[in-house]
N, C-alpha and C positions, 0 to 999 in steps of 0.2 A: 488532482492533482495528477504530478507528472513519479515517474519512478528515478528518472536520471538524476545526480548530485548533479547540479549547476557550477560549470568549469572543471570538471572532471571525466574520467572515462567508466565512473562506477554508480551503479543501481542501487535500490532495496532490490526485493522483493516484493513483489504487488502478484496477488495472486485474485482469479474474479468466479467464482464458482454461480452458477445456476441449476434450480432443484436440486439442493443436496438438504441433505440430514443432517443435523451436528453433531450426531456420534460416528456417520461415514468421515465425516469432515476433519474429525480431532485424532481417527484414526492415522487419516489421509497423513496432515501436517506434522504426528508425531512421526511418522514413519520417513517424512523429510528432513524434520533434525535429524533423526538419526544417521541418514543415510549421506547431510552434506554436511551433518555439523553444523545447525545453524542455532541462530538464538530463537529468539520467545515470537512469537506469533500472536496479534490482535486480531478479532475478529470483529467484521462491522458487518452490521444485517442491511440489504439491500431491498428485502420484503421478506413474504413468511418461509422460504427455501432458499433464498439468494445470498449470497454471503463473497464478501471480500476479506483475504488473508493478508494484511500486512507484516513483513518481519524488517525490520531497521536493520538489519546488518548492509554492511557497506559491499559490493560485489562486484567482481569484472560483472561485463556482457555474457560473457562466452559462461562464469557461472550460474550467472543467472538465468542466461539460456538453456541450462541442464536441469536444474531445478525446476523450471516452468515443462520443461520437457517431459519431465518424472512425472507432473500434476495430471490430474483428470480435469483442469480448470478447462472454462470454455474456448474451443478450439478458434472462434474468432479474435477472442483475447488473445492467445498465445501468438497469432499474428499481428500482431497491432505495434510490433517495433519495426516491419517489416512496411507498413502501410502510414503509421501516422508521421506526419511530417515533420517532428521534431525526436522522431526516431527514439519513439520510449512508449513502456506501457502505462496506460493514464486510469486510474480510479477517478469515475466522479463521486463529488462529494454535498451537489447541491439535490434540491428534490428535480425529479425529470416528469414532466407531463404530468399526472395527478399522483404520482408517489412521490411519497416526503422524504425529505435527504435521510441517508444511509443513518443507521445507529449502533454505536459500538454496543457491542454483545457480552465478550468475554478477548481474555487473553491466555495462551495457550503455553505455558515457561518449560524453559528449556536449559538442561544442564550445561547446556555449550555456550549460553546468552552471557556476551561480553567476550568472546572468544576472536571472535572479526571485531572489525574496527564496526564502530553505529553512524550513522547518520544523523548527527544531532538537528538537523532541519526536520526531520519526516518525526522524530520521536518530539520534537516540540508538538509540532502540529499535531499527533495522536492527545498528548494530553492536555492540549488546552481545546484544540477543537472539539473532539470527543470526549475529551474527561478519563482515556484510555490509563491505566499504570504500567508507564513504561517505566521500563528497568535498565536506566541506560547508565551502563558501565564502562563503557569504553567507547567513549562521544569523540565523533574527527572534528569537533568544532566550528564547524561550516554550518549556518545559522540560514544562508540561501534555498529558498525551495522552489519548483517551475510548479507552475500553475497553468493551464493552458484551458481554452474553451475547445470544445469540438461538435461534428457530428452523431447525430444519433438516430435510430428513426421514430425519433419525435422531435430531434433537433432541441439542443441546449440554447437557453435564452440566454447569450454570454452577455447580454447587461445585468445578470444576478451577481456576477462575480464583481462586481464592483460592491458589494455589500459588503462583500468581504476583507475587511481590513487586514492583508495579511502581515506587513511589519508590526502592526499592534500586538496581530498572534503573537507571531514567530518571540517580539519582542519582549514580550510578559514572562517567558518561562527561560529566559537567560540567566 
């Protein structure tokens, strides 16, 4: 899934952490919420100590770069915007090699939730695909979501993207 909001110059905040404990992650994300007045983060487990953190706040590239730069997320993930052919940060949503698909863990609520415009498409995806309890307070009304395949060390099987019925997923929560 892409952080870019199609048809705009806006992005959601995606962070990819390797080898992090939840108590450390919660502390860092709370600090980022305070520093940048960000809304809720939704935490997805990729393995025992791997986490994706997604905030559906809609922000400019400059604002998202500042948040990512301030974080301790994976160095290679931080560089994704510069090497991805679509110039976006991407988080996997499917199984990878022998690893199962990522699973929803918890949400980290923020007093600033709804202060920024929020991506309706990303919120809907989190609600439907992961069953995450997204507090969509200030929706942008855009339900288009970017999904792309990308190469990793174990190579994503792009044929699995066909198993995801994105129009159905996004249409169910409208």
